[in-house]
C-alpha positions in Angstrom: 36.3 30.1 27.7 36.2 28.3 24.5 39.4 27.9 22.5 39.2 28.2 18.8 42.2 25.9 18.1 40.5 23.0 20.3 37.2 23.4 18.3 39.2 23.6 14.8 41.2 20.6 15.8 38.0 18.6 16.7 36.3 19.9 13.5 39.4 18.6 11.5 39.5 15.1 13.1 35.6 14.7 12.3 36.3 16.0 8.7 39.2 13.5 8.3 37.0 10.6 9.7 34.1 11.4 7.3 36.2 11.4 4.0 38.2 8.3 5.0 34.7 6.3 5.7 33.5 5.2 2.3 30.1 4.1 3.7 29.6 7.6 5.3 30.5 9.2 1.8 28.2 7.1 0.2 25.1 7.6 2.3 25.9 11.4 3.0 26.8 12.4 -0.7 26.2 9.8 -3.3 22.9 8.2 -2.1 21.0 11.4 -2.2 22.3 12.0 -5.7 21.2 8.6 -6.8 17.7 9.2 -5.4 17.1 12.4 -7.1 18.3 11.0 -10.5 16.1 8.1 -10.2 13.1 9.8 -9.0 13.8 12.6 -11.5 13.8 10.2 -14.2 10.8 8.4 -13.1 8.6 11.5 -12.2 10.0 14.2 -14.5 7.9 12.9 -17.5 4.6 11.9 -15.5 2.7 14.8 -17.2 3.6 13.5 -20.7 3.0 9.7 -19.8 1.1 7.7 -22.2 -1.0 4.8 -21.1 -1.7 1.9 -23.6 -5.5 1.5 -24.7 -6.8 -1.1 -27.1 -9.7 -0.1 -29.1 -12.2 -2.5 -30.9 -14.4 -0.8 -33.3 -17.5 -2.7 -34.4 -19.4 0.2 -36.0 -16.6 1.1 -38.2 -18.4 4.5 -39.0 -17.3 8.1 -39.4 -18.5 8.9 -35.9 -16.6 6.2 -34.3 -13.6 6.9 -36.2 -13.9 10.7 -34.9 -14.2 9.2 -31.5 -11.1 7.2 -31.8 -9.1 10.2 -33.3 -10.2 12.3 -30.3 -9.0 9.8 -27.8 -5.5 9.6 -29.6 -5.1 13.3 -29.6 -5.5 13.6 -25.8 -1.6 13.0 -25.7 -2.2 10.9 -22.7 -3.5 7.5 -24.3 -1.4 5.4 -26.7 -4.5 4.0 -28.8 -4.2 0.8 -30.8 -7.1 -0.4 -33.1 -7.4 -4.1 -33.2 -9.8 -6.5 -35.1 -11.3 -9.0 -32.7 -14.6 -11.0 -32.9 -17.1 -10.1 -30.5 -17.5 -13.5 -29.0 -13.6 -13.8 -28.3 -13.0 -10.4 -26.6 -12.6 -12.0 -23.1 -10.2 -14.6 -24.5 -8.0 -12.1 -26.5 -7.8 -9.8 -23.5 -6.6 -12.9 -21.3 -4.3 -14.4 -24.1 -2.5 -11.0 -24.9 -2.4 -9.6 -21.3 -4.5 -6.6 -22.2 -4.7 -4.3 -19.3 -7.5 -1.9 -20.7 -9.7 -2.2 -23.9 -12.8 -0.5 -25.1 -15.3 -1.6 -27.5 -17.3 0.6 -29.7 -20.7 -1.0 -30.5 -22.3 -1.6 -33.8 -25.0 1.0 -34.4 -23.0 3.7 -32.6 -23.2 6.4 -35.2 -27.0 5.5 -36.1 -27.9 6.0 -32.4 -26.3 9.5 -32.3 -27.8 10.4 -35.6 -31.1 9.5 -34.0 -30.7 12.0 -31.2 -29.2 14.7 -33.3 -32.0 14.7 -35.8 -34.7 14.4 -33.0 -35.9 11.0 -34.1 -35.3 9.3 -30.6 -34.2 11.9 -28.1 -33.9 9.3 -25.5 -31.8 6.7 -27.5 -28.3 5.6 -25.8 -25.4 3.6 -26.7 -22.8 2.0 -24.4 -19.1 1.7 -24.8 -17.6 -1.2 -23.0 -14.6 -0.5 -21.0 -12.7 -3.6 -20.0 -10.0 -3.2 -17.5 -7.5 -5.3 -15.4 -8.6 -4.3 -11.8 -5.2 -5.1 -10.5 -3.9 -1.8 -12.1 -6.2 0.6 -10.2 -4.1 3.6 -10.3 -3.5 3.7 -14.1 -7.0 2.6 -14.8 -8.5 5.5 -12.9 -6.4 7.8 -15.0 -7.3 6.2 -18.4 -11.0 5.9 -17.3 -11.0 9.6 -16.6 -9.9 10.5 -20.2 -12.5 8.4 -21.8 -15.1 9.8 -19.6 -14.0 13.4 -20.3 -14.1 12.7 -24.2 -17.6 11.0 -23.9 -18.8 14.0 -21.8 -17.8 16.4 -24.5 -19.2 14.4 -27.1 -22.4 14.3 -25.2 -22.6 18.0 -24.7 -21.9 18.5 -28.4 -24.7 16.2 -29.5 -27.4 16.7 -26.9 -26.5 19.7 -24.9 -25.2 17.4 -22.2 -27.8 14.7 -22.0 -26.2 11.0 -21.5 -26.2 9.5 -24.8 -22.9 7.7 -24.8 -22.6 5.7 -21.7 -19.7 3.7 -20.4 -20.1 0.2 -19.3 -17.3 -0.9 -16.8 -16.2 -4.5 -17.1 -13.5 -5.9 -14.8 -11.4 -8.6 -16.4 -10.0 -9.9 -13.0 -12.7 -10.9 -10.5 -12.4 -9.0 -7.0 -11.8 -5.4 -5.7 -8.1 -4.6 -5.4 -6.6 -1.6 -3.6 -3.0 -0.1 -3.6 -2.1 -2.4 -0.5 -2.9 -5.4 -2.6 -0.3 -4.2 -5.1 2.1 -3.0 -2.3 2.3 -6.0 0.1 3.7 -8.5 -2.5 6.4 -6.0 -3.5 7.4 -5.5 0.2 7.9 -9.3 0.5 10.2 -9.2 -2.5 11.9 -6.3 -1.3 12.3 -7.6 2.3 13.8 -10.9 1.1 16.1 -9.0 -1.1 17.5 -6.7 1.8 17.7 -9.5 4.1 19.6 -11.9 1.9 22.0 -9.6 0.2 23.0 -7.6 3.4 23.1 -10.6 5.3 25.4 -12.3 3.0 27.5 -9.4 2.4 27.9 -8.7 6.2 28.9 -12.3 6.8 31.3 -12.8 3.9 33.2 -9.5 4.6 33.5 -10.2 8.3 34.6 -13.8 7.8 37.1 -12.5 5.3 38.4 -9.8 7.5 38.8 -12.1 10.4 40.3 -14.8 8.6 37.6 -17.3 9.1 37.2 -18.1 5.4 41.0 -19.0 5.1 40.7 -21.2 8.1 37.9 -23.2 6.8 40.2 -24.7 4.3 41.7 -26.9 7.2 38.1 -28.2 8.0 36.2 -31.2 6.5 33.6 -28.7 5.1 33.6 -27.9 1.4 32.9 -24.6 -0.3 29.8 -25.8 -1.7 28.6 -27.2 1.6 29.3 -24.0 3.4 27.7 -21.8 0.9 24.5 -23.9 0.8 24.2 -23.9 4.8 24.3 -19.9 4.8 21.6 -19.9 1.9 19.5 -22.2 4.0 19.7 -19.9 7.0 18.9 -17.0 4.9 16.0 -19.0 3.6 14.8 -19.6 7.1 15.0 -15.8 7.6 13.2 -15.1 4.2 10.4 -17.4 5.4 9.9 -15.7 8.8 9.9 -12.1 7.1 7.6 -13.2 4.4 4.9 -14.8 6.7 5.2 -11.8 9.1 4.4 -9.4 6.3 1.5 -11.8 5.2 0.1 -11.9 8.9 0.2 -8.3 9.2 -1.5 -7.6 5.8 -4.4 -10.1 6.5 -4.7 -9.0 10.4 -4.4 -5.1 9.8 -5.6 -4.7 6.2 -7.9 -7.7 5.8 -6.1 -8.8 2.5 -7.3 -11.9 1.0 -3.9 -13.8 0.7 -3.7 -17.0 -1.4 -1.3 -19.3 -0.1 0.0 -21.8 -2.9 2.8 -23.9 -4.1 4.2 -21.3 -6.3 4.4 -18.8 -3.4 6.6 -21.1 -1.6 8.6 -21.7 -4.8 9.2 -18.0 -5.1 10.1 -17.6 -1.5 12.9 -20.3 -2.1 14.0 -19.2 -5.4 14.3 -15.4 -4.2 16.0 -16.3 -1.3 18.8 -18.4 -3.2 18.8 -15.7 -5.9 19.7 -12.6 -3.7 21.8 -14.7 -1.2 23.8 -15.6 -4.2 23.9 -12.2 -5.6 25.1 -10.9 -2.2 28.0 -13.6 -2.3 29.1 -12.2 -5.8 29.1 -8.6 -4.4 31.0 -9.8 -1.5 33.7 -11.1 -3.5 34.7 -7.5 -4.7 34.5 -5.6 -1.5 37.1 -5.9 1.4 35.5 -4.5 4.4 32.3 -4.0 6.1 32.0 -0.4 5.2 32.4 -1.0 1.7 29.9 -3.8 1.7 27.1 -1.6 3.0 27.9 1.0 0.1 27.9 -1.6 -2.5 24.9 -3.4 -1.0 23.0 0.0 -1.1 24.2 0.7 -4.6 22.4 -2.6 -5.9 19.4 -2.8 -3.7 18.0 0.9 -3.9 18.1 1.1 -7.6 16.2 -2.1 -7.7 13.7 -1.1 -5.0 12.6 2.0 -6.9 12.9 0.7 -10.5 11.5 -2.8 -10.3 7.7 -1.8 -9.6 7.9 -2.5 -5.6 5.9 0.8 -4.9 4.2 1.7 -8.1 3.2 0.2 -11.5 5.8 0.3 -14.2 3.6 2.1 -16.6 4.1 5.3 -14.6 7.7 5.4 -15.6 9.2 6.6 -18.9 9.6 3.8 -21.4 13.6 3.5 -21.1 13.2 2.9 -17.4 10.4 0.2 -18.2 12.8 -1.4 -20.2 15.6 -1.4 -17.4 13.1 -2.7 -15.1 12.5 -5.8 -17.1 15.9 -6.9 -16.8 16.0 -6.5 -13.0 15.6 -9.8 -10.9 13.3 -7.9 -8.4 10.7 -7.2 -10.9 10.1 -10.8 -11.9 9.9 -11.4 -8.0 7.4 -8.7 -7.5 5.1 -9.8 -10.3 5.3 -13.3 -9.6 4.3 -12.8 -5.8 1.4 -10.4 -7.0 0.1 -12.9 -9.4 0.4 -16.0 -7.3 -1.0 -14.6 -3.9 -3.3 -11.7 -5.0 -4.6 -11.7 -8.7 -4.5 -15.5 -9.3 -3.1 -15.3 -12.6 -1.4 -18.8 -12.7 0.2 -18.6 -16.2 1.9 -15.2 -15.3 2.9 -16.6 -11.9 4.6 -19.6 -13.3 6.2 -17.4 -16.1 7.6 -15.1 -13.5 8.6 -18.0 -11.3 10.6 -19.5 -14.0 12.5 -16.3 -14.6 13.3 -16.2 -11.0 14.5 -19.8 -10.8 16.7 -19.2 -13.7 18.2 -16.1 -12.0 18.5 -18.0 -8.8 20.6 -20.9 -10.4 22.9 -18.2 -12.2 23.6 -16.3 -9.1 24.1 -19.5 -7.0 26.6 -20.9 -9.4 28.4 -17.5 -9.4 28.5 -17.2 -5.6 29.9 -20.8 -5.7 32.5 -20.1 -8.1 33.6 -16.6 -6.8 33.7 -17.3 -3.1 37.3 -18.2 -2.1 38.7 -19.9 1.1 41.8 -17.3 1.1 42.4 -13.9 0.1 43.7 -12.9 -3.4 
């Protein structure tokens, strides 16, 4: 026969163990709250999201102005009218990193008028829709909105006959899918996880066991010890990165471009997050606290830095936060270097990652002590 006092005593022991464990409290209570707050902030305004669309109007007529006004009134598109010479469209898109742009051709109003007055019932005009194929998901949303407006205009002008056509023009060569966006982000995320948790676990364990204090009696210096640990994390980073790349090529048939910039990014990313782990490790005392601190840093970055979905799907204030997170520049650097082949963007993001790496390496070097405070 079961005894209530024994069951109660066992339950009390488990309860005491639960609230004494900082890591268990974090993963059980605080982590779900953190996820709810993050995803709530990211997706609560999805229905009200605005997507930027640049418009170039070569017709400059009442009809083209009406078309632009209708696009702006959809509450989905954030339209901006730009004055660009026709021969400079592609260079303008490249120089200003334009994701989506439509061109209203000269003679737009004239063609529609010919159809309305019955002068030429078969006349057509084409709107050019330039889009960066690397942002497939957001492009499909914008394209569907523009298409809906065009269909409605065609219905009003000719009863539904295709008078206004849409000419799709890719500004990046090649067909890209979600996996092309996702895989480079997974490389950045995996290196972050490996380096931060590896560094945290090692430092807290060594401090707890008194190994760091004993290192004072050896010939090795702090900088030599830190560099050796960073080199080990770099080895693990290369292993995980190339494992992901091999799986991407073998399973999904991805066309991965191996370049010098990719190697630079792997090295810089490894040093960056190993240094970050050392900085975090300076402020935790045991392995349980280390896991909690690591989770508090890595999980917000994982979801906010564009690892799984484009930043444009998030509210503007979260996009601003994302652009100060190191992982955002890591992810964008890998995508541009390995998939999209946008060398200028890859170099820019690589430089930012290198700056972060230097800052956190030096911070880790300064904050790592041989002895306990």
